[in-house]
mmCIF file of the N, C-alpha and C atoms, coordinates in Angstrom:
data_MODEL
# 
_entry.id   MODEL 
# 
loop_
_atom_site.group_PDB 
_atom_site.id 
_atom_site.type_symbol 
_atom_site.label_atom_id 
_atom_site.label_alt_id 
_atom_site.label_comp_id 
_atom_site.label_asym_id 
_atom_site.label_entity_id 
_atom_site.label_seq_id 
_atom_site.pdbx_PDB_ins_code 
_atom_site.Cartn_x 
_atom_site.Cartn_y 
_atom_site.Cartn_z 
_atom_site.occupancy 
_atom_site.B_iso_or_equiv 
_atom_site.pdbx_formal_charge 
_atom_site.auth_seq_id 
_atom_site.auth_comp_id 
_atom_site.auth_asym_id 
_atom_site.auth_atom_id 
_atom_site.pdbx_PDB_model_num 
ATOM 1   N N  . MET A 1 1  ? -3.017  11.832 -0.505  1.00 0.00 ? 1  MET A N  1 
ATOM 2   C CA . MET A 1 1  ? -2.429  10.909 -1.180  1.00 0.00 ? 1  MET A CA 1 
ATOM 3   C C  . MET A 1 1  ? -3.484  9.457  -1.445  1.00 0.00 ? 1  MET A C  1 
ATOM 4   N N  . PRO A 1 2  ? -2.950  8.737  -2.571  1.00 0.00 ? 2  PRO A N  1 
ATOM 5   C CA . PRO A 1 2  ? -3.755  8.178  -3.499  1.00 0.00 ? 2  PRO A CA 1 
ATOM 6   C C  . PRO A 1 2  ? -3.916  6.563  -2.386  1.00 0.00 ? 2  PRO A C  1 
ATOM 7   N N  . ALA A 1 3  ? -5.215  5.905  -3.186  1.00 0.00 ? 3  ALA A N  1 
ATOM 8   C CA . ALA A 1 3  ? -5.415  4.425  -2.090  1.00 0.00 ? 3  ALA A CA 1 
ATOM 9   C C  . ALA A 1 3  ? -5.340  3.698  -2.389  1.00 0.00 ? 3  ALA A C  1 
ATOM 10  N N  . HIS A 1 4  ? -3.489  3.293  -3.090  1.00 0.00 ? 4  HIS A N  1 
ATOM 11  C CA . HIS A 1 4  ? -2.839  1.990  -3.896  1.00 0.00 ? 4  HIS A CA 1 
ATOM 12  C C  . HIS A 1 4  ? -1.624  2.724  -2.719  1.00 0.00 ? 4  HIS A C  1 
ATOM 13  N N  . CYS A 1 5  ? -1.142  0.870  -2.976  1.00 0.00 ? 5  CYS A N  1 
ATOM 14  C CA . CYS A 1 5  ? 0.388   0.662  -2.315  1.00 0.00 ? 5  CYS A CA 1 
ATOM 15  C C  . CYS A 1 5  ? 1.113   0.337  -3.100  1.00 0.00 ? 5  CYS A C  1 
ATOM 16  N N  . GLN A 1 6  ? 1.978   0.203  -2.759  1.00 0.00 ? 6  GLN A N  1 
ATOM 17  C CA . GLN A 1 6  ? 2.797   0.748  -3.561  1.00 0.00 ? 6  GLN A CA 1 
ATOM 18  C C  . GLN A 1 6  ? 4.090   -0.783 -4.371  1.00 0.00 ? 6  GLN A C  1 
ATOM 19  N N  . LEU A 1 7  ? 3.842   -1.261 -2.739  1.00 0.00 ? 7  LEU A N  1 
ATOM 20  C CA . LEU A 1 7  ? 4.592   -2.441 -3.163  1.00 0.00 ? 7  LEU A CA 1 
ATOM 21  C C  . LEU A 1 7  ? 3.456   -3.721 -3.421  1.00 0.00 ? 7  LEU A C  1 
ATOM 22  N N  . THR A 1 8  ? 2.383   -3.664 -2.525  1.00 0.00 ? 8  THR A N  1 
ATOM 23  C CA . THR A 1 8  ? 1.194   -4.553 -2.932  1.00 0.00 ? 8  THR A CA 1 
ATOM 24  C C  . THR A 1 8  ? 0.293   -4.459 -3.749  1.00 0.00 ? 8  THR A C  1 
ATOM 25  N N  . GLY A 1 9  ? 0.475   -3.351 -5.026  1.00 0.00 ? 9  GLY A N  1 
ATOM 26  C CA . GLY A 1 9  ? -0.309  -3.143 -5.739  1.00 0.00 ? 9  GLY A CA 1 
ATOM 27  C C  . GLY A 1 9  ? -1.963  -2.857 -5.027  1.00 0.00 ? 9  GLY A C  1 
ATOM 28  N N  . ALA A 1 10 ? -2.464  -3.385 -3.838  1.00 0.00 ? 10 ALA A N  1 
ATOM 29  C CA . ALA A 1 10 ? -3.470  -2.998 -3.349  1.00 0.00 ? 10 ALA A CA 1 
ATOM 30  C C  . ALA A 1 10 ? -4.193  -2.014 -3.867  1.00 0.00 ? 10 ALA A C  1 
ATOM 31  N N  . ARG A 1 11 ? -5.561  -2.073 -4.182  1.00 0.00 ? 11 ARG A N  1 
ATOM 32  C CA . ARG A 1 11 ? -6.483  -0.895 -4.550  1.00 0.00 ? 11 ARG A CA 1 
ATOM 33  C C  . ARG A 1 11 ? -8.087  -0.669 -4.326  1.00 0.00 ? 11 ARG A C  1 
ATOM 34  N N  . PRO A 1 12 ? -8.424  0.183  -3.627  1.00 0.00 ? 12 PRO A N  1 
ATOM 35  C CA . PRO A 1 12 ? -9.416  0.673  -3.181  1.00 0.00 ? 12 PRO A CA 1 
ATOM 36  C C  . PRO A 1 12 ? -11.227 -0.358 -3.951  1.00 0.00 ? 12 PRO A C  1 
ATOM 37  N N  . GLY A 1 13 ? -11.479 -1.985 -3.589  1.00 0.00 ? 13 GLY A N  1 
ATOM 38  C CA . GLY A 1 13 ? -12.672 -2.156 -3.618  1.00 0.00 ? 13 GLY A CA 1 
ATOM 39  C C  . GLY A 1 13 ? -13.642 -1.254 -3.869  1.00 0.00 ? 13 GLY A C  1 
ATOM 40  N N  . PHE A 1 14 ? -14.711 -2.188 -4.739  1.00 0.00 ? 14 PHE A N  1 
ATOM 41  C CA . PHE A 1 14 ? -16.521 -1.938 -4.716  1.00 0.00 ? 14 PHE A CA 1 
ATOM 42  C C  . PHE A 1 14 ? -17.114 -2.726 -4.150  1.00 0.00 ? 14 PHE A C  1 
ATOM 43  N N  . GLY A 1 15 ? -18.176 -2.404 -3.537  1.00 0.00 ? 15 GLY A N  1 
ATOM 44  C CA . GLY A 1 15 ? -19.532 -3.293 -2.578  1.00 0.00 ? 15 GLY A CA 1 
ATOM 45  C C  . GLY A 1 15 ? -20.755 -2.041 -3.184  1.00 0.00 ? 15 GLY A C  1 
ATOM 46  N N  . ASN A 1 16 ? -21.385 -2.430 -1.953  1.00 0.00 ? 16 ASN A N  1 
ATOM 47  C CA . ASN A 1 16 ? -22.945 -1.892 -1.598  1.00 0.00 ? 16 ASN A CA 1 
ATOM 48  C C  . ASN A 1 16 ? -23.128 -1.986 -0.111  1.00 0.00 ? 16 ASN A C  1 
ATOM 49  N N  . ARG A 1 17 ? -23.567 -0.588 -0.215  1.00 0.00 ? 17 ARG A N  1 
ATOM 50  C CA . ARG A 1 17 ? -23.827 -0.965 1.888   1.00 0.00 ? 17 ARG A CA 1 
ATOM 51  C C  . ARG A 1 17 ? -25.397 -1.678 1.282   1.00 0.00 ? 17 ARG A C  1 
ATOM 52  N N  . LEU A 1 18 ? -25.749 -2.212 2.778   1.00 0.00 ? 18 LEU A N  1 
ATOM 53  C CA . LEU A 1 18 ? -26.976 -2.875 2.514   1.00 0.00 ? 18 LEU A CA 1 
ATOM 54  C C  . LEU A 1 18 ? -27.051 -2.220 3.884   1.00 0.00 ? 18 LEU A C  1 
ATOM 55  N N  . SER A 1 19 ? -28.812 -1.353 3.750   1.00 0.00 ? 19 SER A N  1 
ATOM 56  C CA . SER A 1 19 ? -30.054 -0.787 5.163   1.00 0.00 ? 19 SER A CA 1 
ATOM 57  C C  . SER A 1 19 ? -30.665 -1.870 5.756   1.00 0.00 ? 19 SER A C  1 
ATOM 58  N N  . HIS A 1 20 ? -31.227 -1.471 6.496   1.00 0.00 ? 20 HIS A N  1 
ATOM 59  C CA . HIS A 1 20 ? -32.235 -2.726 7.571   1.00 0.00 ? 20 HIS A CA 1 
ATOM 60  C C  . HIS A 1 20 ? -33.508 -3.002 6.413   1.00 0.00 ? 20 HIS A C  1 
ATOM 61  N N  . SER A 1 21 ? -33.286 -1.837 4.938   1.00 0.00 ? 21 SER A N  1 
ATOM 62  C CA . SER A 1 21 ? -34.570 -1.957 4.258   1.00 0.00 ? 21 SER A CA 1 
ATOM 63  C C  . SER A 1 21 ? -34.117 -2.417 3.011   1.00 0.00 ? 21 SER A C  1 
ATOM 64  N N  . HIS A 1 22 ? -32.748 -2.315 3.082   1.00 0.00 ? 22 HIS A N  1 
ATOM 65  C CA . HIS A 1 22 ? -32.075 -3.388 1.898   1.00 0.00 ? 22 HIS A CA 1 
ATOM 66  C C  . HIS A 1 22 ? -32.175 -2.950 1.562   1.00 0.00 ? 22 HIS A C  1 
ATOM 67  N N  . ARG A 1 23 ? -31.917 -1.636 0.714   1.00 0.00 ? 23 ARG A N  1 
ATOM 68  C CA . ARG A 1 23 ? -31.571 -0.427 0.072   1.00 0.00 ? 23 ARG A CA 1 
ATOM 69  C C  . ARG A 1 23 ? -30.187 -0.738 -0.257  1.00 0.00 ? 23 ARG A C  1 
ATOM 70  N N  . ARG A 1 24 ? -30.189 -0.596 -1.543  1.00 0.00 ? 24 ARG A N  1 
ATOM 71  C CA . ARG A 1 24 ? -28.688 -0.391 -1.333  1.00 0.00 ? 24 ARG A CA 1 
ATOM 72  C C  . ARG A 1 24 ? -27.768 0.447  -2.338  1.00 0.00 ? 24 ARG A C  1 
ATOM 73  N N  . THR A 1 25 ? -26.507 0.816  -1.566  1.00 0.00 ? 25 THR A N  1 
ATOM 74  C CA . THR A 1 25 ? -26.106 1.954  -2.112  1.00 0.00 ? 25 THR A CA 1 
ATOM 75  C C  . THR A 1 25 ? -24.848 1.757  -2.052  1.00 0.00 ? 25 THR A C  1 
ATOM 76  N N  . SER A 1 26 ? -23.807 3.002  -3.578  1.00 0.00 ? 26 SER A N  1 
ATOM 77  C CA . SER A 1 26 ? -22.213 2.387  -3.398  1.00 0.00 ? 26 SER A CA 1 
ATOM 78  C C  . SER A 1 26 ? -21.516 2.973  -2.043  1.00 0.00 ? 26 SER A C  1 
ATOM 79  N N  . ARG A 1 27 ? -20.841 1.403  -1.992  1.00 0.00 ? 27 ARG A N  1 
ATOM 80  C CA . ARG A 1 27 ? -19.340 2.122  -0.766  1.00 0.00 ? 27 ARG A CA 1 
ATOM 81  C C  . ARG A 1 27 ? -18.077 2.363  -1.999  1.00 0.00 ? 27 ARG A C  1 
ATOM 82  N N  . ARG A 1 28 ? -17.515 2.112  -0.458  1.00 0.00 ? 28 ARG A N  1 
ATOM 83  C CA . ARG A 1 28 ? -16.049 2.174  -1.398  1.00 0.00 ? 28 ARG A CA 1 
ATOM 84  C C  . ARG A 1 28 ? -15.122 1.723  0.313   1.00 0.00 ? 28 ARG A C  1 
ATOM 85  N N  . PHE A 1 29 ? -14.223 -0.059 -0.628  1.00 0.00 ? 29 PHE A N  1 
ATOM 86  C CA . PHE A 1 29 ? -13.746 -0.436 0.495   1.00 0.00 ? 29 PHE A CA 1 
ATOM 87  C C  . PHE A 1 29 ? -11.939 0.457  0.637   1.00 0.00 ? 29 PHE A C  1 
ATOM 88  N N  . ASP A 1 30 ? -11.717 0.717  1.137   1.00 0.00 ? 30 ASP A N  1 
ATOM 89  C CA . ASP A 1 30 ? -10.101 1.285  0.954   1.00 0.00 ? 30 ASP A CA 1 
ATOM 90  C C  . ASP A 1 30 ? -8.899  0.310  1.841   1.00 0.00 ? 30 ASP A C  1 
ATOM 91  N N  . PRO A 1 31 ? -8.160  0.586  1.318   1.00 0.00 ? 31 PRO A N  1 
ATOM 92  C CA . PRO A 1 31 ? -7.401  -0.569 2.358   1.00 0.00 ? 31 PRO A CA 1 
ATOM 93  C C  . PRO A 1 31 ? -6.216  0.281  3.449   1.00 0.00 ? 31 PRO A C  1 
ATOM 94  N N  . ASN A 1 32 ? -5.533  0.152  4.404   1.00 0.00 ? 32 ASN A N  1 
ATOM 95  C CA . ASN A 1 32 ? -5.533  0.672  5.362   1.00 0.00 ? 32 ASN A CA 1 
ATOM 96  C C  . ASN A 1 32 ? -4.134  1.254  4.389   1.00 0.00 ? 32 ASN A C  1 
ATOM 97  N N  . ILE A 1 33 ? -4.331  2.341  3.981   1.00 0.00 ? 33 ILE A N  1 
ATOM 98  C CA . ILE A 1 33 ? -2.292  2.526  3.905   1.00 0.00 ? 33 ILE A CA 1 
ATOM 99  C C  . ILE A 1 33 ? -1.804  4.105  4.601   1.00 0.00 ? 33 ILE A C  1 
ATOM 100 N N  . GLN A 1 34 ? -0.452  3.474  4.212   1.00 0.00 ? 34 GLN A N  1 
ATOM 101 C CA . GLN A 1 34 ? 0.455   4.530  5.776   1.00 0.00 ? 34 GLN A CA 1 
ATOM 102 C C  . GLN A 1 34 ? 1.166   4.755  4.837   1.00 0.00 ? 34 GLN A C  1 
ATOM 103 N N  . ARG A 1 35 ? 1.851   6.433  4.682   1.00 0.00 ? 35 ARG A N  1 
ATOM 104 C CA . ARG A 1 35 ? 2.886   6.481  4.429   1.00 0.00 ? 35 ARG A CA 1 
ATOM 105 C C  . ARG A 1 35 ? 4.490   6.473  5.323   1.00 0.00 ? 35 ARG A C  1 
ATOM 106 N N  . LYS A 1 36 ? 5.377   5.879  5.270   1.00 0.00 ? 36 LYS A N  1 
ATOM 107 C CA . LYS A 1 36 ? 6.512   5.852  6.195   1.00 0.00 ? 36 LYS A CA 1 
ATOM 108 C C  . LYS A 1 36 ? 7.562   5.590  5.421   1.00 0.00 ? 36 LYS A C  1 
ATOM 109 N N  . ARG A 1 37 ? 8.111   6.400  6.024   1.00 0.00 ? 37 ARG A N  1 
ATOM 110 C CA . ARG A 1 37 ? 9.919   6.122  5.543   1.00 0.00 ? 37 ARG A CA 1 
ATOM 111 C C  . ARG A 1 37 ? 10.920  5.413  5.604   1.00 0.00 ? 37 ARG A C  1 
ATOM 112 N N  . TYR A 1 38 ? 11.890  4.962  5.704   1.00 0.00 ? 38 TYR A N  1 
ATOM 113 C CA . TYR A 1 38 ? 13.362  3.850  5.253   1.00 0.00 ? 38 TYR A CA 1 
ATOM 114 C C  . TYR A 1 38 ? 14.349  5.017  5.101   1.00 0.00 ? 38 TYR A C  1 
ATOM 115 N N  . TRP A 1 39 ? 14.631  4.315  6.378   1.00 0.00 ? 39 TRP A N  1 
ATOM 116 C CA . TRP A 1 39 ? 16.913  4.336  5.223   1.00 0.00 ? 39 TRP A CA 1 
ATOM 117 C C  . TRP A 1 39 ? 17.003  3.421  3.833   1.00 0.00 ? 39 TRP A C  1 
ATOM 118 N N  . LEU A 1 40 ? 17.114  3.573  3.799   1.00 0.00 ? 40 LEU A N  1 
ATOM 119 C CA . LEU A 1 40 ? 17.813  3.011  2.701   1.00 0.00 ? 40 LEU A CA 1 
ATOM 120 C C  . LEU A 1 40 ? 19.491  2.949  2.781   1.00 0.00 ? 40 LEU A C  1 
ATOM 121 N N  . PRO A 1 41 ? 19.702  1.340  3.478   1.00 0.00 ? 41 PRO A N  1 
ATOM 122 C CA . PRO A 1 41 ? 21.766  1.981  2.986   1.00 0.00 ? 41 PRO A CA 1 
ATOM 123 C C  . PRO A 1 41 ? 22.352  1.687  2.233   1.00 0.00 ? 41 PRO A C  1 
ATOM 124 N N  . GLY A 1 42 ? 22.156  0.540  0.744   1.00 0.00 ? 42 GLY A N  1 
ATOM 125 C CA . GLY A 1 42 ? 22.743  0.712  -0.055  1.00 0.00 ? 42 GLY A CA 1 
ATOM 126 C C  . GLY A 1 42 ? 22.966  2.298  -0.902  1.00 0.00 ? 42 GLY A C  1 
ATOM 127 N N  . GLU A 1 43 ? 21.697  3.381  -0.435  1.00 0.00 ? 43 GLU A N  1 
ATOM 128 C CA . GLU A 1 43 ? 21.915  4.394  -1.488  1.00 0.00 ? 43 GLU A CA 1 
ATOM 129 C C  . GLU A 1 43 ? 21.421  5.320  -0.793  1.00 0.00 ? 43 GLU A C  1 
ATOM 130 N N  . GLY A 1 44 ? 21.993  5.472  0.819   1.00 0.00 ? 44 GLY A N  1 
ATOM 131 C CA . GLY A 1 44 ? 22.431  6.393  1.765   1.00 0.00 ? 44 GLY A CA 1 
ATOM 132 C C  . GLY A 1 44 ? 21.486  7.142  1.843   1.00 0.00 ? 44 GLY A C  1 
ATOM 133 N N  . ARG A 1 45 ? 19.907  6.488  2.104   1.00 0.00 ? 45 ARG A N  1 
ATOM 134 C CA . ARG A 1 45 ? 19.575  8.016  2.100   1.00 0.00 ? 45 ARG A CA 1 
ATOM 135 C C  . ARG A 1 45 ? 18.015  7.219  2.418   1.00 0.00 ? 45 ARG A C  1 
ATOM 136 N N  . TYR A 1 46 ? 17.344  8.749  2.819   1.00 0.00 ? 46 TYR A N  1 
ATOM 137 C CA . TYR A 1 46 ? 15.698  7.805  3.227   1.00 0.00 ? 46 TYR A CA 1 
ATOM 138 C C  . TYR A 1 46 ? 15.432  7.204  2.707   1.00 0.00 ? 46 TYR A C  1 
ATOM 139 N N  . VAL A 1 47 ? 14.026  6.576  2.088   1.00 0.00 ? 47 VAL A N  1 
ATOM 140 C CA . VAL A 1 47 ? 12.421  7.061  1.172   1.00 0.00 ? 47 VAL A CA 1 
ATOM 141 C C  . VAL A 1 47 ? 11.369  6.588  1.714   1.00 0.00 ? 47 VAL A C  1 
ATOM 142 N N  . ARG A 1 48 ? 10.489  7.034  1.599   1.00 0.00 ? 48 ARG A N  1 
ATOM 143 C CA . ARG A 1 48 ? 8.979   7.491  1.154   1.00 0.00 ? 48 ARG A CA 1 
ATOM 144 C C  . ARG A 1 48 ? 8.313   6.878  0.922   1.00 0.00 ? 48 ARG A C  1 
ATOM 145 N N  . LEU A 1 49 ? 8.219   5.673  1.334   1.00 0.00 ? 49 LEU A N  1 
ATOM 146 C CA . LEU A 1 49 ? 6.666   5.013  0.429   1.00 0.00 ? 49 LEU A CA 1 
ATOM 147 C C  . LEU A 1 49 ? 5.392   4.756  1.453   1.00 0.00 ? 49 LEU A C  1 
ATOM 148 N N  . THR A 1 50 ? 4.618   4.720  -0.105  1.00 0.00 ? 50 THR A N  1 
ATOM 149 C CA . THR A 1 50 ? 3.249   4.851  0.266   1.00 0.00 ? 50 THR A CA 1 
ATOM 150 C C  . THR A 1 50 ? 2.849   3.119  0.424   1.00 0.00 ? 50 THR A C  1 
ATOM 151 N N  . LEU A 1 51 ? 2.506   2.283  2.124   1.00 0.00 ? 51 LEU A N  1 
ATOM 152 C CA . LEU A 1 51 ? 2.282   0.677  1.556   1.00 0.00 ? 51 LEU A CA 1 
ATOM 153 C C  . LEU A 1 51 ? 0.710   1.013  3.037   1.00 0.00 ? 51 LEU A C  1 
ATOM 154 N N  . SER A 1 52 ? 0.345   -0.306 2.749   1.00 0.00 ? 52 SER A N  1 
ATOM 155 C CA . SER A 1 52 ? -0.592  -0.835 3.146   1.00 0.00 ? 52 SER A CA 1 
ATOM 156 C C  . SER A 1 52 ? 0.006   -1.462 4.518   1.00 0.00 ? 52 SER A C  1 
ATOM 157 N N  . ALA A 1 53 ? -0.540  -1.959 5.811   1.00 0.00 ? 53 ALA A N  1 
ATOM 158 C CA . ALA A 1 53 ? -0.365  -1.922 6.688   1.00 0.00 ? 53 ALA A CA 1 
ATOM 159 C C  . ALA A 1 53 ? 0.606   -3.587 6.744   1.00 0.00 ? 53 ALA A C  1 
ATOM 160 N N  . ARG A 1 54 ? -0.476  -4.210 5.980   1.00 0.00 ? 54 ARG A N  1 
ATOM 161 C CA . ARG A 1 54 ? -0.030  -5.879 5.377   1.00 0.00 ? 54 ARG A CA 1 
ATOM 162 C C  . ARG A 1 54 ? 1.360   -4.990 4.683   1.00 0.00 ? 54 ARG A C  1 
ATOM 163 N N  . ALA A 1 55 ? 1.536   -4.498 4.133   1.00 0.00 ? 55 ALA A N  1 
ATOM 164 C CA . ALA A 1 55 ? 3.180   -4.401 2.989   1.00 0.00 ? 55 ALA A CA 1 
ATOM 165 C C  . ALA A 1 55 ? 3.922   -3.716 4.165   1.00 0.00 ? 55 ALA A C  1 
ATOM 166 N N  . ILE A 1 56 ? 3.691   -3.778 5.893   1.00 0.00 ? 56 ILE A N  1 
ATOM 167 C CA . ILE A 1 56 ? 4.392   -2.209 6.810   1.00 0.00 ? 56 ILE A CA 1 
ATOM 168 C C  . ILE A 1 56 ? 5.301   -4.490 7.064   1.00 0.00 ? 56 ILE A C  1 
ATOM 169 N N  . ARG A 1 57 ? 4.305   -5.815 7.352   1.00 0.00 ? 57 ARG A N  1 
ATOM 170 C CA . ARG A 1 57 ? 5.292   -6.038 7.567   1.00 0.00 ? 57 ARG A CA 1 
ATOM 171 C C  . ARG A 1 57 ? 6.350   -7.068 6.327   1.00 0.00 ? 57 ARG A C  1 
ATOM 172 N N  . THR A 1 58 ? 5.435   -7.002 5.955   1.00 0.00 ? 58 THR A N  1 
ATOM 173 C CA . THR A 1 58 ? 5.963   -7.177 4.831   1.00 0.00 ? 58 THR A CA 1 
ATOM 174 C C  . THR A 1 58 ? 7.623   -7.391 4.464   1.00 0.00 ? 58 THR A C  1 
ATOM 175 N N  . VAL A 1 59 ? 7.686   -5.182 4.486   1.00 0.00 ? 59 VAL A N  1 
ATOM 176 C CA . VAL A 1 59 ? 8.513   -5.289 4.811   1.00 0.00 ? 59 VAL A CA 1 
ATOM 177 C C  . VAL A 1 59 ? 9.841   -6.022 5.379   1.00 0.00 ? 59 VAL A C  1 
ATOM 178 N N  . ASP A 1 60 ? 9.087   -5.962 7.231   1.00 0.00 ? 60 ASP A N  1 
ATOM 179 C CA . ASP A 1 60 ? 9.349   -6.174 8.085   1.00 0.00 ? 60 ASP A CA 1 
ATOM 180 C C  . ASP A 1 60 ? 10.343  -7.396 8.073   1.00 0.00 ? 60 ASP A C  1 
ATOM 181 N N  . THR A 1 61 ? 9.057   -8.704 7.424   1.00 0.00 ? 61 THR A N  1 
ATOM 182 C CA . THR A 1 61 ? 10.129  -9.772 6.607   1.00 0.00 ? 61 THR A CA 1 
ATOM 183 C C  . THR A 1 61 ? 10.886  -9.754 5.912   1.00 0.00 ? 61 THR A C  1 
ATOM 184 N N  . ILE A 1 62 ? 11.492  -9.206 4.942   1.00 0.00 ? 62 ILE A N  1 
ATOM 185 C CA . ILE A 1 62 ? 11.781  -9.341 3.773   1.00 0.00 ? 62 ILE A CA 1 
ATOM 186 C C  . ILE A 1 62 ? 13.328  -7.829 3.552   1.00 0.00 ? 62 ILE A C  1 
ATOM 187 N N  . GLY A 1 63 ? 12.269  -7.592 4.504   1.00 0.00 ? 63 GLY A N  1 
ATOM 188 C CA . GLY A 1 63 ? 13.849  -6.278 4.770   1.00 0.00 ? 63 GLY A CA 1 
ATOM 189 C C  . GLY A 1 63 ? 13.283  -5.094 2.930   1.00 0.00 ? 63 GLY A C  1 
ATOM 190 N N  . VAL A 1 64 ? 13.868  -4.129 3.369   1.00 0.00 ? 64 VAL A N  1 
ATOM 191 C CA . VAL A 1 64 ? 13.439  -3.131 2.162   1.00 0.00 ? 64 VAL A CA 1 
ATOM 192 C C  . VAL A 1 64 ? 14.143  -2.182 1.214   1.00 0.00 ? 64 VAL A C  1 
ATOM 193 N N  . GLU A 1 65 ? 15.281  -3.301 1.273   1.00 0.00 ? 65 GLU A N  1 
ATOM 194 C CA . GLU A 1 65 ? 16.408  -3.640 0.496   1.00 0.00 ? 65 GLU A CA 1 
ATOM 195 C C  . GLU A 1 65 ? 15.779  -4.920 -0.797  1.00 0.00 ? 65 GLU A C  1 
ATOM 196 N N  . ALA A 1 66 ? 14.834  -5.640 -0.086  1.00 0.00 ? 66 ALA A N  1 
ATOM 197 C CA . ALA A 1 66 ? 14.207  -6.056 -1.305  1.00 0.00 ? 66 ALA A CA 1 
ATOM 198 C C  . ALA A 1 66 ? 13.037  -5.918 -1.563  1.00 0.00 ? 66 ALA A C  1 
ATOM 199 N N  . ALA A 1 67 ? 11.996  -5.021 -1.014  1.00 0.00 ? 67 ALA A N  1 
ATOM 200 C CA . ALA A 1 67 ? 10.269  -4.541 -0.951  1.00 0.00 ? 67 ALA A CA 1 
ATOM 201 C C  . ALA A 1 67 ? 11.329  -3.016 -1.810  1.00 0.00 ? 67 ALA A C  1 
ATOM 202 N N  . VAL A 1 68 ? 12.122  -2.724 -2.170  1.00 0.00 ? 68 VAL A N  1 
ATOM 203 C CA . VAL A 1 68 ? 12.292  -1.528 -3.110  1.00 0.00 ? 68 VAL A CA 1 
ATOM 204 C C  . VAL A 1 68 ? 12.753  -1.891 -4.048  1.00 0.00 ? 68 VAL A C  1 
ATOM 205 N N  . ALA A 1 69 ? 13.632  -3.290 -4.473  1.00 0.00 ? 69 ALA A N  1 
ATOM 206 C CA . ALA A 1 69 ? 13.965  -3.664 -5.185  1.00 0.00 ? 69 ALA A CA 1 
ATOM 207 C C  . ALA A 1 69 ? 12.179  -4.685 -5.977  1.00 0.00 ? 69 ALA A C  1 
ATOM 208 N N  . ARG A 1 70 ? 11.107  -5.249 -5.338  1.00 0.00 ? 70 ARG A N  1 
ATOM 209 C CA . ARG A 1 70 ? 9.871   -4.977 -5.712  1.00 0.00 ? 70 ARG A CA 1 
ATOM 210 C C  . ARG A 1 70 ? 9.450   -3.890 -5.898  1.00 0.00 ? 70 ARG A C  1 
ATOM 211 N N  . ILE A 1 71 ? 9.599   -2.533 -5.528  1.00 0.00 ? 71 ILE A N  1 
ATOM 212 C CA . ILE A 1 71 ? 8.485   -2.270 -6.091  1.00 0.00 ? 71 ILE A CA 1 
ATOM 213 C C  . ILE A 1 71 ? 9.284   -1.349 -7.557  1.00 0.00 ? 71 ILE A C  1 
ATOM 214 N N  . ARG A 1 72 ? 10.361  -2.298 -7.430  1.00 0.00 ? 72 ARG A N  1 
ATOM 215 C CA . ARG A 1 72 ? 10.591  -0.761 -8.547  1.00 0.00 ? 72 ARG A CA 1 
ATOM 216 C C  . ARG A 1 72 ? 10.501  -1.967 -9.622  1.00 0.00 ? 72 ARG A C  1 
ATOM 217 N N  . ALA A 1 73 ? 10.285  -2.683 -10.168 1.00 0.00 ? 73 ALA A N  1 
ATOM 218 C CA . ALA A 1 73 ? 10.758  -4.295 -10.976 1.00 0.00 ? 73 ALA A CA 1 
ATOM 219 C C  . ALA A 1 73 ? 8.845   -3.900 -11.168 1.00 0.00 ? 73 ALA A C  1 
ATOM 220 N N  . ARG A 1 74 ? 8.009   -3.460 -10.677 1.00 0.00 ? 74 ARG A N  1 
ATOM 221 C CA . ARG A 1 74 ? 6.144   -3.395 -11.153 1.00 0.00 ? 74 ARG A CA 1 
ATOM 222 C C  . ARG A 1 74 ? 6.244   -1.772 -12.018 1.00 0.00 ? 74 ARG A C  1 
ATOM 223 N N  . GLY A 1 75 ? 7.703   -1.095 -11.625 1.00 0.00 ? 75 GLY A N  1 
ATOM 224 C CA . GLY A 1 75 ? 7.708   -0.196 -12.948 1.00 0.00 ? 75 GLY A CA 1 
ATOM 225 C C  . GLY A 1 75 ? 7.316   1.552  -11.923 1.00 0.00 ? 75 GLY A C  1 
ATOM 226 N N  . VAL A 1 76 ? 7.755   1.123  -10.724 1.00 0.00 ? 76 VAL A N  1 
ATOM 227 C CA . VAL A 1 76 ? 7.645   2.637  -9.795  1.00 0.00 ? 76 VAL A CA 1 
ATOM 228 C C  . VAL A 1 76 ? 9.117   3.002  -9.586  1.00 0.00 ? 76 VAL A C  1 
ATOM 229 N N  . LYS A 1 77 ? 8.412   4.896  -9.608  1.00 0.00 ? 77 LYS A N  1 
ATOM 230 C CA . LYS A 1 77 ? 10.030  4.848  -9.841  1.00 0.00 ? 77 LYS A CA 1 
ATOM 231 C C  . LYS A 1 77 ? 9.958   5.969  -7.627  1.00 0.00 ? 77 LYS A C  1 
ATOM 232 N N  . VAL A 1 78 ? 11.203  5.249  -7.549  1.00 0.00 ? 78 VAL A N  1 
ATOM 233 C CA . VAL A 1 78 ? 10.737  4.834  -6.194  1.00 0.00 ? 78 VAL A CA 1 
ATOM 234 C C  . VAL A 1 78 ? 12.325  6.669  -5.175  1.00 0.00 ? 78 VAL A C  1 
# 
């Protein structure tokens, strides 16, 4: 599963692990990505979206139609 959100565009961040002896090794901060299925009443079908946990709350607030419109405005096929 790709580690980026279709709605917010959240992608992994990169940084360093820091051991007790202060050795630094690279690490990756992945966003909390979930696959969620929504009913799209305007098109009479379900859409499966790859969203971060924050984007799921955004969809709950603005509605699935507005969220899909934002995703399509970013140029992502739904």
